[in-house]
C-alpha positions, 0 to 999 in steps of 0.5 A, a space after each residue: 499499500 505504501 509503495 502504491 502511494 510513493 509510486 503516486 505521488 512520485 508520477 504525480 511530480 513527474 506530470 508537474 514537472 514536465 508542465 513546467 518544462 513545457 510552459 518555459 519551452 513555449 517561452 521565447 525572446 527577441 534572440 530566437 527571431 533574430 537567429 531565425 530571420 538571420 538563417 533563413 533570410 535569403 537576401 543575407 544568402 544572396 550577398 554571401 553567394 556575391 562575396 564568394 563570386 567575387 573570389 572567383 573573379 579574383 581569381 580569373 583575373 590573375 589566372 588571365 595574367 600569366 602566359 597563355 598557351 593556346 593550339 590553332 589549326 588552319 588548312 586552305 586549299 585553293 584548286 586552279 581549274 583550266 587555268 581559272 582560279 586565285 592566283 598562286 603567286 598569292 595562295 601557294 594553291 594549298 597551306 597546312 598550320 598546326 601551332 602551338 602559341 605562347 603570349 605573355 604582356 609583359 606590361 600587365 602586372 600594374 594592371 593586375 593590381 589595379 584590377 584587383 584593388 577593383 575587386 577589393 572594392 566590390 568586396 567591401 561594397 557588397 559586404 556593406 550592402 550585406 551589413 546594413 540588409 542585416 541591420 535593418 532585417 533585426 530592426 525591424 524584427 525587434 520593431 515588430 517583436 516589440 509591438 507583438 509583445 505589447 499586444 500580448 501585456 494588453 491581453 494579459 491586462 485586459 484578462 485581470 481586468 474581466 477577472 476583476 469585473 467578473 469578481 465584482 458583477 457576481 457580489 453586484 448581482 447579489 446586492 441588487 437582488 438585496 435592494 442594495 442596488 437599482 436594476 438599472 446599476 446593475 444593468 450598466 455595470 453589466 453592459 462594462 463587463 461585456 464591453 471588456 470582454 469584447 476588448 479581451 478578445 480583440 486584444 486576443 485577435 490583435 495579438 495573433 496577428 502580430 505574432 504571426 507578422 513576427 514569425 512571417 518577418 523571420 521566416 517562420 511556420 511556426 503557429 504554436 501559441 507561445 509566450 514573448 519574453 520582456 525584451 531586453 534592450 540596451 538603453 542608449 548613453 551616448 553617440 558613438 563615432 563609428 562611421 558605418 553609414 558613412 563607409 559607403 561613400 568613402 568605398 566610393 571615392 575608392 572607387 573612384 581613385 581606383 578607376 583613374 589609376 586605370 586610366 592612366 594604364 590604359 595610356 601606358 606603353 604596352 609591351 608583349 612577347 609570344 612564342 609559337 611552334 608547329 608545322 607550318 607548309 604550303 606544300 610547294 618545297 619540302 613540305 617535310 621540313 617545314 617544323 619550326 618555331 618562332 618568337 616575336 614581341 608586341 609594342 603599342 604607344 599611345 600619342 592622340 586620342 583627342 583628349 579623352 583622358 582629361 574628359 574621364 578625369 573632369 567626369 570622375 572629379 564631378 562623381 567624387 564632388 558629388 558623393 562628398 556633397 551627399 556624404 555631408 548632407 547625410 552625417 548631419 541628417 544621422 547627427 540630428 536624427 540621433 539628438 532627436 532621438 535621446 531628446 525624445 527619450 529624455 521626455 519619455 523618461 521623465 513621463 514615468 514619475 508621473 505615470 506611476 503616480 497615476 497607476 498608483 491613486 487610481 488602482 487605490 481607488 479601485 480598491 477602496 471604491 471595491 470596498 465600499 460597494 461591499 456596504 452601498 456605498 458608492 455608485 456604481 457609475 462612479 465604480 465603473 470611471 474609476 476602472 475606466 480611469 485605471 485601465 486608461 492609465 494603464 494603457 498609457 504606461 504601456 503605450 510610453 514603454 512600447 514607444 520607449 522600447 521602438 526609440 532604443 531600437 531605433 536609436 540603436 540602428 543609427 548609432 552605428 
């Protein structure tokens, strides 16, 4: 008998522990959704593939700078029929060549270096775009998480108020039967309860929509009803001079410098060597001896092209000047944005003292009216007004908290 009781108690404890673990596993924080969004984002994967493609481009440039070996073959036969045909002096009647060619550009070293620098700048641009896309994704996920968490809090608050009203409704119903309150007062309270029940259902629907949107942005298809943990965001202290957003303008300036170098290299002399060996014969004289080889060089010196170099320089200078204008304007806007957010945060933080006092007084008034309600010493309409004031104060507190979290998220985004 004792063994059976012990086994029963053990099973009950095991069930309770399982329920606790299940409840814990259904609570997720913001890092869960940020991790999922980063993992499933096709945009981030695309940028990663572009980085790999850029590395292949650099290998292609290095491969093209090495000596190029090609094999070529060509044959020709020009018959003369009854004296008609191509001039045999020009064509030799027939010809055959089969050659192995080697070409190498001796002046290509600087061009290869310039091309590799250009590839590096493209890689920096892709890396910047990928990081910016990651920041945008995290900002949108965080904003939606804050919205969903606020909706969840609204549901919990409406449940508390609904439970309170149900308890008071049962008491008021009994007091109405005892002629302590009029039937009209009870019906007014009942209407308030029904409105609160509708508000609760509406809040639950809103939370479902906000949570579904959070899953949608994160690339999740999970429809499990879970609880969101309170978002933990670092409170901004001061502006950081990291200059991430201005980096794209610096990359553009470096690209213009790289293009200028490429223009200069196009006006440098080009010198190359070539060699070939194989068989080349017209079959007119000792064709079995026409195996041989040859070496040579190529030289190209640009002299005049209508001042195109100067005009290309002017285009790049204008592009660099425009980039400076955009950079200066953006930096001013960024600083103004950060200052404005800090001012809004400071003003928002000052509201919490007044809001906490208002909630404290409104809640105290409800407790007092609840006691007076049991003795019939307070009007039902006054009790309803006290509840509405308390709900308004709590909703304002929650809305202010949500706005504060959004401001922090916005500041952390721009403060890079």
